[in-house]
Backbone as numpy.savetxt, mean C-alpha at the origin, in Angstrom:
# Nx Ny Nz CAx CAy CAz Cx Cy Cz
13.94 1.70 3.92 13.10 0.68 4.30 12.75 -0.10 2.97
13.34 -1.35 2.89 13.16 -2.14 1.57 11.95 -3.16 2.01
11.21 -3.45 0.99 10.23 -4.48 1.21 11.09 -5.88 1.15
10.32 -6.80 1.95 10.85 -8.15 2.12 10.76 -8.80 0.70
11.45 -9.81 0.37 11.16 -10.68 -1.00 10.08 -11.50 -0.94
9.76 -12.02 0.24 8.63 -12.95 0.53 7.27 -12.22 0.48
6.54 -12.68 -0.58 5.39 -12.19 -0.61 4.94 -10.78 -1.32
6.13 -10.67 -2.13 6.22 -9.14 -2.72 5.80 -9.65 -4.18
4.90 -8.52 -4.71 4.34 -8.92 -6.04 4.85 -7.75 -7.04
5.30 -8.19 -8.41 5.73 -7.37 -9.35 4.49 -6.68 -10.20
4.71 -5.29 -10.36 3.66 -4.66 -11.13 4.44 -3.86 -12.25
3.97 -3.55 -13.29 4.51 -2.49 -14.34 3.69 -1.48 -14.45
4.08 -0.34 -14.45 3.24 0.84 -14.40 3.86 1.51 -15.37
3.30 1.96 -16.57 3.94 3.05 -17.55 5.40 2.69 -17.89
5.73 1.30 -18.05 6.93 0.80 -18.43 7.97 0.66 -17.45
7.68 0.99 -16.12 8.43 0.84 -14.97 8.15 -0.15 -14.09
9.01 -1.00 -13.65 8.83 -2.12 -12.76 8.75 -1.75 -11.39
7.76 -2.24 -10.61 7.53 -2.04 -9.18 7.52 -3.24 -8.34
7.64 -3.32 -6.90 7.43 -4.47 -6.35 6.49 -3.85 -5.11
5.40 -4.66 -4.92 4.29 -4.10 -3.82 3.90 -5.09 -2.92
3.65 -5.01 -1.81 3.34 -5.97 -0.54 2.25 -5.38 0.26
1.23 -6.18 0.54 0.20 -6.02 1.56 0.54 -6.84 2.67
0.54 -6.29 3.77 0.89 -7.05 5.18 -0.09 -8.35 5.15
0.43 -9.35 5.24 -0.48 -10.55 5.32 -1.35 -10.70 6.61
-0.84 -10.21 7.73 -1.65 -10.43 8.86 -1.88 -8.97 9.35
-3.12 -8.54 9.55 -3.20 -7.11 10.03 -2.65 -6.77 11.28
-2.30 -5.65 11.60 -2.07 -5.02 12.72 -3.29 -5.22 13.63
-2.98 -4.88 15.19 -4.02 -5.06 15.96 -5.36 -4.13 15.62
-4.82 -2.90 15.37 -6.00 -1.90 14.92 -6.75 -2.27 13.64
-6.01 -2.80 12.77 -6.50 -3.03 11.42 -7.47 -4.31 11.87
-6.99 -5.21 12.65 -7.87 -6.37 12.97 -9.19 -6.13 13.42
-9.12 -5.10 14.34 -10.48 -4.69 14.84 -11.12 -3.44 13.96
-10.70 -3.32 12.70 -11.33 -2.39 11.69 -11.29 -1.04 12.21
-10.28 -0.73 13.09 -10.31 0.75 13.63 -9.33 1.63 12.96
-8.57 0.96 12.02 -7.45 1.63 11.18 -7.76 1.18 9.79
-7.50 1.76 8.76 -7.44 1.41 7.22 -6.18 0.25 6.92
-6.57 -0.40 5.90 -5.48 -1.28 5.25 -4.31 -0.37 4.78
-3.13 -0.86 4.68 -2.04 -0.32 3.94 -1.28 -1.12 3.22
-0.59 -0.66 2.32 0.49 -1.52 1.68 1.47 -0.47 1.17
2.77 -1.39 0.74 3.79 -0.61 0.54 4.49 -1.11 -1.09
4.89 0.02 -1.69 5.32 -0.18 -2.96 6.94 0.44 -3.08
7.81 -0.30 -3.90 9.05 0.19 -4.12 9.57 -0.08 -5.53
10.57 0.72 -6.05 10.97 0.47 -7.37 11.73 -1.00 -7.55
11.30 -1.79 -8.36 11.83 -3.07 -8.73 13.49 -3.12 -8.61
14.09 -2.51 -9.36 15.40 -2.50 -9.93 16.33 -1.66 -8.95
15.82 -0.51 -8.59 16.65 0.41 -7.79 15.80 0.99 -6.62
15.51 0.11 -5.54 14.78 0.58 -4.50 15.24 1.94 -3.80
14.55 2.87 -3.61 14.94 4.16 -2.77 13.72 4.23 -1.70
13.05 5.39 -2.20 11.91 5.85 -1.19 10.82 4.87 -1.26
10.25 4.19 -0.20 9.14 3.19 -0.43 7.96 4.25 -0.26
6.87 3.76 -1.01 5.66 4.29 -0.98 4.70 3.50 -0.07
4.08 4.37 0.93 3.26 3.63 1.95 1.95 4.16 1.58
0.81 3.47 1.24 -0.33 3.72 0.82 -1.49 3.42 1.97
-2.18 4.20 2.52 -3.16 4.04 3.20 -4.69 4.08 2.46
-5.02 3.05 2.54 -6.43 2.85 1.77 -7.77 3.34 2.42
-8.78 3.33 1.87 -9.97 3.64 2.45 -11.03 2.54 2.82
-10.27 1.44 3.01 -10.97 0.02 3.43 -10.42 -0.71 4.54
-11.21 -1.64 4.91 -10.66 -2.49 6.27 -9.55 -3.39 5.60
-8.76 -3.86 6.44 -7.97 -4.92 5.85 -8.87 -6.24 5.64
-8.62 -6.92 4.61 -9.41 -8.05 4.14 -9.48 -9.19 5.22
-8.53 -9.23 6.20 -8.44 -10.27 7.45 -8.94 -9.68 8.60
-9.61 -8.67 8.61 -10.02 -8.23 9.89 -10.98 -9.06 10.83
-11.03 -9.17 12.00 -11.58 -10.23 13.12 -12.80 -10.09 12.89
-13.55 -8.96 12.56 -15.11 -8.95 12.74 -15.86 -9.08 11.36
-15.21 -9.67 10.52 -15.76 -9.91 9.07 -16.30 -8.67 8.40
-15.73 -7.67 8.93 -16.09 -6.50 8.22 -15.86 -6.44 6.70
-16.93 -6.07 5.81 -16.58 -6.27 4.33 -15.58 -5.34 3.89
-14.48 -6.05 3.00 -13.50 -5.26 2.51 -13.09 -5.95 1.20
-12.93 -5.31 0.27 -12.49 -5.83 -0.97 -10.99 -6.08 -1.09
-10.49 -7.06 -1.77 -9.00 -7.22 -1.78 -8.40 -5.87 -2.34
-7.18 -5.94 -2.16 -6.40 -4.76 -2.98 -5.87 -5.35 -4.27
-6.39 -4.66 -5.33 -5.97 -5.33 -6.55 -4.92 -4.57 -6.99
-4.15 -5.19 -8.34 -3.15 -4.51 -9.14 -3.59 -3.16 -9.64
-4.81 -3.28 -10.00 -5.19 -1.91 -10.44 -5.22 -0.82 -9.44
-5.69 -1.13 -8.11 -5.71 -0.27 -7.17 -4.21 0.23 -6.93
-3.24 -0.86 -7.12 -1.82 -0.26 -6.59 -1.20 0.59 -7.89
-1.69 0.15 -9.19 -1.24 1.00 -10.15 -1.67 2.63 -10.04
-3.03 2.68 -9.71 -3.48 3.99 -9.40 -2.94 4.76 -8.52
-2.62 4.06 -7.33 -1.94 4.84 -6.21 -0.40 5.04 -6.70
0.20 4.24 -7.41 1.55 4.58 -7.80 1.42 5.87 -8.95
0.50 5.84 -9.88 0.39 7.26 -10.62 0.17 8.26 -9.73
-0.74 8.26 -8.64 -1.25 9.38 -7.94 0.02 9.78 -7.00
0.87 8.95 -6.53 2.14 9.28 -5.97 3.19 9.99 -6.74
3.42 9.54 -7.76 4.20 9.95 -8.94 3.71 11.59 -8.98
2.42 11.76 -9.29 1.93 12.95 -9.60 2.04 13.91 -8.28
2.35 13.21 -7.25 2.65 14.17 -5.95 4.04 14.06 -5.47
4.74 14.06 -6.59 6.37 14.16 -6.55 6.91 12.99 -5.64
6.48 11.78 -5.87 7.24 10.64 -5.15 8.38 10.30 -6.22
9.56 10.03 -5.57 10.64 9.70 -6.54 11.30 8.53 -6.01
10.65 7.30 -6.63 11.22 5.81 -6.22 12.52 5.48 -5.95
13.33 6.09 -6.93 14.79 5.54 -6.88 15.66 6.41 -5.87
15.12 7.72 -5.36 16.14 8.38 -4.66 15.94 7.75 -3.13
17.22 8.15 -2.62 17.13 7.70 -1.16 16.40 8.55 -0.44
15.83 7.92 0.91 14.98 9.08 1.91 14.01 8.28 2.56
13.27 8.99 3.24 11.99 8.52 4.10 10.84 7.97 3.39
10.24 7.06 3.93 8.99 6.56 3.18 8.12 7.71 2.73
7.54 7.74 1.70 6.49 8.61 1.20 5.17 8.13 1.48
4.31 8.74 2.18 3.13 8.30 2.50 1.86 8.96 1.58
1.13 8.14 1.18 -0.16 8.54 0.35 -1.38 8.25 1.11
-1.98 9.28 1.45 -3.12 8.83 2.31 -4.39 8.98 1.47
-5.23 7.72 1.27 -6.39 7.69 0.43 -7.39 7.32 1.53
-7.39 7.69 2.55 -8.49 7.19 3.72 -9.55 8.07 3.88
-9.78 8.99 3.14 -10.66 9.95 3.54 -11.88 9.45 3.86
-12.55 8.48 3.16 -13.93 7.99 3.44 -13.78 6.61 4.37
-12.76 6.41 4.91 -12.71 5.35 5.79 -13.60 5.69 7.17
-14.45 4.61 7.54 -15.04 4.88 8.92 -14.73 3.69 9.85
-14.13 3.93 10.89 -13.81 2.85 11.79 -14.99 2.21 12.38
-14.66 0.80 12.79 -15.84 0.19 13.50 -16.03 0.77 14.94
-17.30 0.59 15.37 -17.13 1.24 16.75 -17.63 -0.05 17.73
């Protein structure tokens, strides 16, 4: 599962280049703030296993105006370091690696 080139941003973490992308339009459940925002990361030069990060906040474009801070490059860098610490191998082939950071997320009711 490779990231599309359109909308992907480059980030360098510990000397290694990655590309990351936040879904521009939220899914239906993210729009209702029932599920948290997610973003994807892959190695920039040798894409392999895609990292899928589930955050602890609502998507910034949710329909109800629920307060949500934007996903910052520093958030992406922190998630990449956490995933590497949990044995994510970005250049190896395989299924997406899921990093769940949504423990404090509370869905809208």
